SEVOGU-58714 format. One line per field, with one value per residue: x, y, z of N, C-alpha, C in turn; residue number from 1; residue in three letters. Coordinates in pm, whole numbers, plus 50000, padded with zeros to 5 digits. Layout:
! SEVOGU-58714
n.east = c(X; ...)
n.north = c(Y; ...)
n.up = c(Z; ...)
ca.east = c(X; ...)
ca.north = c(Y; ...)
ca.up = c(Z; ...)
c.east = c(X; ...)
c.north = c(Y; ...)
c.up = c(Z; ...)
n = c(NUM; ...)
res = c(ALA; ...)
***
This chain:
! SEVOGU-58714
n.east = c(31224; 31219; 31140; 31114; 31177; 31378; 31283; 31464; 31600; 31504; 31712; 31922; 31872; 31621; 31471; 31489; 31333; 31086; 31025; 30953; 31135; 31351; 31652; 31819; 31930; 32278; 32456; 32650; 32992; 33175; 33478; 33791; 33790; 33693; 33399; 33379; 33598; 33768; 33914; 34081; 33842; 33665; 33453; 33466; 33247; 33174; 33037; 32687; 32391; 32042; 31891; 31655; 31560; 31630; 31805; 31815; 31790; 31544; 31492; 31420; 31351; 31168; 31193; 31080; 31081; 31353; 31439; 31341; 31508; 31752; 31704; 31678; 31939; 32076; 31977; 32102; 32366; 32353; 32306; 32556; 32705; 32592; 32664; 32940; 32975; 32801; 32583; 32359; 32354; 32611; 32694; 32819; 32801; 32687; 32907; 32976; 32827; 32854; 32699; 32586; 32416; 32260; 32236; 32148; 32346; 32328; 32130; 32021; 31926; 32029; 32087; 31822; 31742; 31928; 31843; 31674; 31838; 31967; 31748; 31645; 31858; 31859; 31606; 31651; 31883; 31858; 31979; 32243; 32251; 32273; 32476; 32770; 32762; 32793; 32650; 32637; 32597; 32617; 32718; 32683; 32623; 32731; 32563; 32349; 32234; 32010; 32081; 32369; 32529; 32782; 32938; 33071; 33125; 33126; 33237; 33124; 33330)
n.north = c(80383; 80348; 80565; 80482; 80450; 80226; 80067; 80088; 79866; 79889; 80061; 79927; 80066; 80179; 79944; 79835; 80016; 79980; 79723; 79772; 79769; 79835; 79961; 79834; 79988; 80039; 79828; 79897; 79847; 79584; 79458; 79382; 79457; 79546; 79646; 79634; 79549; 79675; 79539; 79585; 79568; 79437; 79391; 79292; 79183; 79179; 78918; 78909; 78894; 78815; 79020; 78983; 78726; 78454; 78162; 77797; 77653; 77436; 77345; 77552; 77739; 77748; 77634; 77819; 78057; 78080; 78119; 78378; 78502; 78481; 78654; 78895; 78912; 78968; 79225; 79363; 79331; 79477; 79732; 79789; 79784; 80000; 80205; 80197; 80232; 80433; 80408; 80156; 80120; 80115; 79859; 79610; 79332; 79055; 78838; 78617; 78433; 78336; 78138; 78072; 77846; 77818; 77528; 77188; 76886; 76688; 76833; 76909; 77104; 77351; 77478; 77538; 77726; 77933; 78011; 78222; 78447; 78445; 78461; 78717; 78885; 78844; 78945; 79216; 79288; 79163; 78966; 79024; 78974; 78705; 78446; 78270; 78027; 77912; 77702; 77642; 77437; 77507; 77466; 77678; 78033; 78379; 78585; 78417; 78409; 78290; 78265; 78356; 78561; 78623; 78829; 78869; 79111; 79264; 79581; 79859; 80027)
n.up = c(55631; 55975; 56245; 56496; 56839; 57007; 57297; 57601; 57843; 58186; 58423; 58686; 58924; 58863; 58826; 59081; 59227; 59093; 59178; 59431; 59638; 59920; 60061; 60346; 60656; 60702; 60907; 61205; 61175; 61311; 61425; 61261; 60969; 60631; 60453; 60173; 59909; 59646; 59356; 59076; 58825; 58981; 59267; 59591; 59831; 60173; 60386; 60456; 60656; 60714; 60941; 61068; 61050; 61217; 61333; 61308; 60993; 60875; 61123; 61328; 61142; 60848; 60501; 60315; 60462; 60507; 60245; 60209; 60394; 60263; 60050; 60194; 60293; 60057; 60007; 60214; 60128; 59888; 59990; 60096; 59860; 59721; 59894; 59856; 59574; 59498; 59327; 59216; 58949; 58860; 58865; 58670; 58637; 58830; 58969; 59141; 59406; 59743; 59961; 60289; 60495; 60798; 60963; 61057; 61070; 60779; 60646; 60328; 60156; 60098; 59845; 59754; 59942; 59893; 59646; 59690; 59716; 59464; 59283; 59344; 59265; 58988; 58930; 58977; 58825; 58581; 58308; 58370; 58633; 58667; 58794; 58913; 59179; 59516; 59760; 60090; 60373; 60717; 61061; 61240; 61245; 61257; 61498; 61500; 61248; 60997; 60737; 60551; 60313; 60074; 59821; 59490; 59250; 58923; 58826; 58637; 58403)
ca.east = c(31304; 31138; 31199; 31074; 31284; 31377; 31284; 31577; 31564; 31521; 31839; 31910; 31807; 31479; 31411; 31482; 31215; 30967; 30998; 30910; 31236; 31425; 31777; 31823; 32040; 32403; 32487; 32782; 33090; 33253; 33586; 33900; 33769; 33615; 33281; 33400; 33736; 33778; 34036; 34056; 33700; 33585; 33426; 33441; 33161; 33175; 32914; 32575; 32278; 31914; 31890; 31523; 31529; 31739; 31784; 31857; 31699; 31502; 31456; 31341; 31319; 31133; 31262; 31026; 31130; 31498; 31447; 31325; 31630; 31855; 31670; 31714; 32085; 32116; 31947; 32211; 32483; 32334; 32325; 32701; 32747; 32550; 32750; 33074; 32976; 32714; 32464; 32354; 32374; 32753; 32719; 32822; 32757; 32710; 32999; 32974; 32773; 32884; 32594; 32595; 32287; 32272; 32153; 32198; 32409; 32235; 32042; 32072; 31845; 32092; 32065; 31686; 31743; 32006; 31768; 31617; 31938; 31987; 31628; 31635; 31959; 31813; 31494; 31703; 31987; 31832; 32082; 32367; 32240; 32302; 32608; 32814; 32720; 32811; 32556; 32701; 32535; 32713; 32661; 32651; 32658; 32731; 32434; 32248; 32170; 31967; 32152; 32466; 32570; 32883; 32922; 33173; 33061; 33207; 33197; 33138; 33443)
ca.north = c(80376; 80380; 80652; 80429; 80436; 80098; 80089; 80030; 79800; 79980; 80048; 79853; 80155; 80186; 79814; 79824; 80094; 79914; 79605; 79817; 79733; 79941; 79915; 79848; 80067; 79964; 79812; 79938; 79742; 79541; 79371; 79441; 79428; 79645; 79586; 79614; 79563; 79677; 79487; 79603; 79598; 79352; 79437; 79183; 79237; 79089; 78845; 78976; 78806; 78877; 79050; 78956; 78583; 78390; 78024; 77687; 77620; 77296; 77319; 77667; 77822; 77663; 77665; 77942; 78170; 78089; 78180; 78522; 78546; 78497; 78779; 79005; 78920; 79039; 79367; 79416; 79340; 79588; 79857; 79811; 79815; 80137; 80293; 80195; 80277; 80548; 80371; 80017; 80123; 80094; 79715; 79551; 79193; 78978; 78732; 78497; 78436; 78227; 78143; 77981; 77820; 77768; 77407; 77068; 76787; 76615; 76923; 76911; 77194; 77484; 77544; 77593; 77846; 78038; 78062; 78351; 78549; 78443; 78510; 78862; 78951; 78840; 79039; 79352; 79314; 79088; 78868; 79060; 78924; 78560; 78437; 78143; 78026; 77797; 77702; 77555; 77425; 77521; 77436; 77803; 78159; 78491; 78642; 78314; 78429; 78170; 78265; 78462; 78560; 78720; 78850; 78932; 79168; 79342; 79721; 79925; 80122)
ca.up = c(55752; 56091; 56347; 56627; 56937; 57075; 57442; 57672; 57968; 58299; 58495; 58812; 59021; 58826; 58852; 59226; 59267; 59037; 59260; 59563; 59737; 59986; 60121; 60491; 60711; 60712; 61049; 61249; 61153; 61427; 61380; 61185; 60827; 60557; 60391; 60030; 59862; 59501; 59295; 58934; 58802; 59069; 59402; 59683; 59937; 60289; 60413; 60523; 60684; 60747; 61084; 61124; 61042; 61289; 61375; 61221; 60884; 60885; 61263; 61373; 61025; 60733; 60375; 60256; 60541; 60480; 60112; 60235; 60463; 60159; 59980; 60283; 60296; 59935; 60025; 60296; 60040; 59794; 60065; 60100; 59723; 59690; 59973; 59795; 59435; 59478; 59251; 59169; 58804; 58831; 58863; 58535; 58644; 58952; 58926; 59225; 59541; 59833; 60061; 60403; 60558; 60935; 60962; 61125; 60983; 60693; 60571; 60191; 60073; 60092; 59715; 59749; 60026; 59827; 59531; 59728; 59680; 59319; 59216; 59361; 59182; 58849; 58921; 58976; 58723; 58459; 58274; 58439; 58770; 58672; 58856; 58970; 59319; 59604; 59871; 60189; 60504; 60827; 61193; 61310; 61178; 61351; 61538; 61476; 61117; 60928; 60608; 60525; 60172; 60030; 59677; 59407; 59132; 58830; 58824; 58508; 58399)
c.east = c(31218; 31213; 31164; 31196; 31270; 31380; 31406; 31528; 31585; 31657; 31815; 31839; 31657; 31407; 31391; 31357; 31086; 30926; 30953; 31007; 31295; 31548; 31772; 31937; 32164; 32438; 32628; 32877; 33161; 33359; 33683; 33889; 33696; 33501; 33300; 33547; 33734; 33915; 34014; 33910; 33608; 33567; 33388; 33365; 33151; 33038; 32814; 32463; 32151; 31913; 31756; 31486; 31649; 31704; 31830; 31748; 31670; 31466; 31364; 31289; 31286; 31200; 31210; 31075; 31280; 31523; 31435; 31448; 31743; 31829; 31710; 31865; 32136; 32088; 32054; 32338; 32471; 32343; 32474; 32756; 32713; 32633; 32888; 33076; 32892; 32585; 32473; 32373; 32520; 32790; 32710; 32761; 32779; 32792; 32978; 32907; 32826; 32784; 32610; 32457; 32313; 32178; 32219; 32262; 32301; 32138; 32099; 31997; 31901; 32075; 31925; 31678; 31812; 31942; 31704; 31710; 31953; 31868; 31617; 31737; 31920; 31694; 31545; 31792; 31964; 31943; 32216; 32367; 32266; 32449; 32643; 32779; 32762; 32714; 32602; 32621; 32643; 32642; 32622; 32693; 32658; 32589; 32318; 32170; 32125; 32047; 32251; 32514; 32682; 32882; 33048; 33100; 33162; 33149; 33219; 33254; 33400)
c.north = c(80424; 80471; 80604; 80413; 80301; 80122; 80021; 79965; 79899; 79956; 79969; 79937; 80166; 80055; 79792; 79895; 80028; 79793; 79641; 79783; 79856; 79880; 79933; 79941; 79978; 79952; 79860; 79819; 79711; 79445; 79446; 79401; 79545; 79573; 79551; 79634; 79562; 79624; 79491; 79641; 79507; 79418; 79315; 79241; 79133; 79026; 78927; 78875; 78887; 78898; 79016; 78808; 78508; 78245; 77923; 77656; 77470; 77256; 77431; 77753; 77729; 77714; 77796; 78066; 78189; 78150; 78333; 78579; 78568; 78625; 78900; 79022; 78995; 79188; 79434; 79430; 79460; 79723; 79890; 79849; 79959; 80237; 80306; 80261; 80401; 80515; 80224; 80009; 80106; 79946; 79666; 79411; 79139; 78856; 78605; 78527; 78315; 78239; 78034; 77968; 77756; 77648; 77295; 76976; 76713; 76703; 76940; 77006; 77336; 77551; 77605; 77724; 77960; 78086; 78196; 78465; 78559; 78501; 78662; 78935; 78950; 78934; 79182; 79379; 79240; 78986; 78898; 79014; 78775; 78543; 78292; 78146; 77898; 77812; 77596; 77554; 77430; 77502; 77562; 77921; 78270; 78542; 78545; 78339; 78294; 78152; 78380; 78447; 78661; 78722; 78909; 78985; 79245; 79481; 79777; 80024; 80259)
c.up = c(55868; 56187; 56487; 56716; 57004; 57225; 57505; 57801; 58083; 58366; 58624; 58918; 58991; 58858; 59002; 59277; 59218; 59121; 59400; 59674; 59804; 60051; 60272; 60533; 60722; 60861; 61080; 61231; 61284; 61376; 61291; 61037; 60763; 60487; 60244; 59997; 59709; 59456; 59144; 58913; 58884; 59205; 59485; 59802; 60048; 60311; 60493; 60545; 60701; 60898; 61149; 61123; 61097; 61320; 61272; 61118; 60890; 61027; 61310; 61258; 60909; 60605; 60315; 60331; 60519; 60342; 60126; 60305; 60362; 60078; 60065; 60292; 60173; 59946; 60112; 60214; 59946; 59862; 60073; 59963; 59689; 59769; 59908; 59658; 59408; 59405; 59212; 59018; 58765; 58831; 58719; 58537; 58784; 58908; 59008; 59358; 59616; 59947; 60165; 60466; 60694; 60949; 61042; 61021; 60905; 60615; 60430; 60099; 60069; 59956; 59702; 59827; 59951; 59697; 59563; 59691; 59528; 59243; 59226; 59274; 59035; 58830; 58907; 58855; 58592; 58435; 58342; 58584; 58782; 58710; 58886; 59118; 59389; 59720; 59971; 60318; 60612; 60960; 61271; 61224; 61283; 61376; 61521; 61346; 61062; 60799; 60608; 60382; 60153; 59878; 59614; 59284; 59047; 58821; 58684; 58513; 58356)
n = c(1; 2; 3; 4; 5; 6; 7; 8; 9; 10; 11; 12; 13; 14; 15; 16; 17; 18; 19; 20; 21; 22; 23; 24; 25; 26; 27; 28; 29; 30; 31; 32; 33; 34; 35; 36; 37; 38; 39; 40; 41; 42; 43; 44; 45; 46; 47; 48; 49; 50; 51; 52; 53; 54; 55; 56; 57; 58; 59; 60; 61; 62; 63; 64; 65; 66; 67; 68; 69; 70; 71; 72; 73; 74; 75; 76; 77; 78; 79; 80; 81; 82; 83; 84; 85; 86; 87; 88; 89; 90; 91; 92; 93; 94; 95; 96; 97; 98; 99; 100; 101; 102; 103; 104; 105; 106; 107; 108; 109; 110; 111; 112; 113; 114; 115; 116; 117; 118; 119; 120; 121; 122; 123; 124; 125; 126; 127; 128; 129; 130; 131; 132; 133; 134; 135; 136; 137; 138; 139; 140; 141; 142; 143; 144; 145; 146; 147; 148; 149; 150; 151; 152; 153; 154; 155; 156; 157)
res = c(MET; SER; ASN; ALA; VAL; THR; PRO; THR; ALA; PRO; SER; ALA; GLU; GLU; ARG; PHE; LYS; GLU; LEU; GLY; LEU; SER; LEU; PRO; ALA; ILE; PRO; LYS; ARG; THR; GLY; ASN; PHE; VAL; SER; CYS; VAL; PRO; VAL; GLY; ASP; LEU; LEU; PHE; VAL; CYS; GLY; GLN; GLY; SER; HIS; SER; ILE; LEU; GLY; LYS; VAL; GLY; VAL; GLU; VAL; ASP; ILE; ASP; THR; ALA; TYR; LYS; ALA; ALA; ARG; GLU; ALA; VAL; LEU; HIS; LEU; LEU; ALA; LEU; VAL; LYS; GLU; GLU; LEU; GLY; SER; LEU; ASP; ARG; VAL; GLU; ARG; ILE; VAL; LYS; LEU; LEU; GLY; PHE; VAL; ASN; CYS; GLU; ALA; GLY; PHE; ASP; ARG; SER; PRO; GLN; VAL; LEU; ASN; GLY; ALA; SER; ASP; LEU; LEU; VAL; GLU; ILE; PHE; GLY; GLU; SER; GLY; ARG; HIS; ALA; ARG; SER; ALA; VAL; GLY; VAL; ILE; ALA; LEU; PRO; HIS; ASN; PHE; ALA; VAL; GLU; VAL; GLU; MET; ILE; LEU; GLN; VAL; LYS; SER)
***
């Protein structure tokens, strides 16, 4: 019988640090809404965008830069999650993303852009980061965000 210890996968917080990521400051909330709404073991997180990448994707913003904007939007979401839950380790699973891409009529590469958000969540949470997703092109977003993402996740009990 072996006494070898099976290595455990790093926690989300450990993985976040290993990836060299940092959470952005939470912006002041404006409007009559809350950032997170818990319902049972689900947490609904309001839409967030990249504050540094602005403009229409496919016009002023290329696909690679928009992919980065989607990653930054997820970091803003995770800042809200950490504020609400105290730790990213309390995330059981990412359930659903809804992503909006600021673009002109006929732009059909929104899924490629939103891969930035999806890829980052899998990097941080592993298989628990795989999720359902919708990627929608829209004519305008608040603050001229290139990308906005909202998220539903399951919280560990």
